[in-house]
C-alpha positions in Angstrom: 79.3 116.5 111.0 81.4 119.6 111.5 84.2 120.5 109.1 87.3 122.4 110.1 87.4 123.9 106.7 85.7 123.4 103.4 86.1 124.5 99.8 83.4 124.5 97.2 84.1 122.1 94.4 82.6 121.4 91.0 80.9 118.2 92.3 81.3 114.9 94.1 83.6 113.5 91.4 86.5 116.0 91.5 89.9 114.4 91.9 90.4 115.5 95.5 93.2 116.9 97.5 96.9 116.1 98.3 98.5 116.8 101.7 102.3 117.2 101.8 104.4 116.3 104.8 105.0 120.0 105.6 101.2 120.6 105.8 100.8 122.2 102.4 97.5 121.3 100.7 96.8 121.0 96.9 93.1 121.1 96.1 92.0 119.9 92.6 88.7 121.2 91.3 87.9 123.9 93.8 85.7 126.8 92.6 87.6 129.3 94.8 91.1 129.8 96.2 89.7 130.4 99.7 87.5 128.1 101.8 83.8 129.0 102.2 83.9 127.6 105.8 86.7 127.7 108.4 90.4 128.2 107.6 93.5 126.1 106.9 96.7 127.0 108.8 99.1 126.1 106.0 99.7 127.1 102.4 97.1 125.9 99.8 97.2 125.7 96.0 94.2 125.2 93.8 94.6 123.3 90.5 92.0 123.0 87.8 89.8 119.9 87.6 90.7 117.4 84.9 87.9 116.4 82.6 89.6 113.2 81.5 87.2 110.9 83.4 89.3 107.8 82.8 92.3 109.5 84.3 90.0 110.5 87.3 88.9 106.8 87.6 92.5 105.5 87.6 94.2 108.4 89.5 94.8 106.5 92.7 96.2 103.4 91.0 98.6 105.6 89.0 99.7 107.3 92.2 100.4 103.8 93.7 102.7 102.7 90.9 100.4 101.3 88.2 101.7 102.0 84.7 100.0 102.1 81.3 100.3 99.2 78.9 100.0 100.0 75.2 98.6 96.6 74.2 96.6 94.0 76.2 98.5 90.8 77.0 97.4 87.7 75.0 94.2 86.4 76.4 92.6 89.8 77.3 89.9 91.1 75.0 89.1 94.8 75.4 86.7 97.4 74.0 88.4 99.7 71.4 88.7 102.6 73.9 89.8 100.5 76.9 92.7 101.7 79.0 95.0 99.0 80.4 97.4 99.5 83.3 99.7 97.1 85.1 101.4 96.9 88.5 104.3 94.5 89.1 104.3 92.6 92.3 106.7 94.2 94.9 109.9 92.2 95.7 110.8 91.2 92.1 108.7 88.1 92.2 107.7 88.4 88.6 103.9 88.5 88.9 101.7 91.5 87.8 98.2 92.7 88.2 96.5 94.0 85.1 93.5 96.4 85.3 91.4 97.0 82.2 89.1 100.1 82.3 86.4 99.2 79.8 84.5 102.5 80.1 81.4 103.5 82.1 78.0 101.7 82.1 75.5 102.7 84.9 73.2 99.8 83.9 75.7 97.2 85.1 76.9 96.6 88.7 80.0 98.6 89.5 81.4 101.5 91.5 80.3 104.8 90.0 79.5 102.9 86.7 83.1 102.2 86.0 83.6 98.9 84.3 86.9 97.4 85.5 88.4 93.9 85.0 91.3 92.6 87.0 93.8 89.9 85.9 96.8 88.3 87.7 99.7 87.5 85.4 102.2 85.1 86.9 105.9 85.1 86.1 105.5 82.3 83.6 102.9 84.5 81.7 99.8 82.6 82.9 96.9 84.9 82.9 94.2 84.4 85.5 91.0 86.6 85.4 89.8 87.9 88.8 86.1 88.3 88.1 85.2 88.5 91.8 87.5 91.5 92.3 85.9 95.0 92.6 89.4 96.2 93.6 92.8 94.6 93.7 96.4 95.6 94.4 99.6 94.4 96.0 100.7 95.3 99.5 104.3 96.2 100.2 105.1 92.5 101.0 103.8 91.4 97.6 100.6 89.8 98.9 97.5 90.1 96.7 94.8 92.2 98.3 91.2 91.9 97.1 87.9 93.7 97.8 85.4 91.3 96.3 82.0 92.1 94.7 80.3 89.8 97.3 81.3 92.1 100.2 84.4 90.2 101.4 88.0 91.4 101.6 90.9 88.9 101.3 94.6 88.5 101.2 96.2 85.9 98.8 99.8 84.7 98.9 101.7 82.5 96.5 102.7 79.3 98.3 104.3 76.4 96.5 103.4 77.8 93.1 99.7 78.2 94.1 97.9 81.4 95.0 96.2 80.7 98.4 93.8 82.8 100.4 95.5 83.4 103.7 92.9 85.7 105.3 89.4 87.0 104.5 86.7 88.9 106.2 83.0 89.2 105.3 82.0 92.9 105.7 78.3 92.3 105.0 77.1 92.1 108.6 78.8 95.3 109.6 76.6 98.3 110.4 77.7 102.0 110.4 78.1 103.4 113.9 78.3 107.1 113.6 79.4 109.1 116.6 80.8 112.5 117.6 84.2 113.5 116.5 87.0 113.0 119.1 88.4 116.2 120.6 91.7 115.8 118.8 89.9 116.0 115.4 88.1 119.3 116.2 91.1 121.6 115.8 94.2 121.9 113.6 
């Protein structure tokens, strides 16, 4: 693999970069202001790395519109230090997704040791655990998107007061197929 530019970071688990529409780049957790390889043709800003690991774990959800909840809804049991966030279904349909970050445990199956639980709360308050979900969110149409622990991805839609899977794909049989970068990806 060839990089156009690269900055040295404090490790794999920094909180990444943000590109702006004008080409400006914000790098979080870089050890230097200048890249150690290549160059970047637009302005760059380096911000310090956050050591709030729960914030790091949930940063993408918070960028996509998830909001903190101070108390768990009735029916959700949490660890004392758990962080609970919620995202309302787009389109004012009244449902919500609730994510509970229960901490980190590398002895249990998870992504990077993070122990997450997802719940769907319907407009009438009914709470449904989503134990199969390794990741869940709404798309802009209000459909429930799931990446499941068994290696499948799925879309669920509410039809006649019932959540119904309307599409799914098993990703387990897929094999990586690395190849050379296309010409358009070799220059800025």
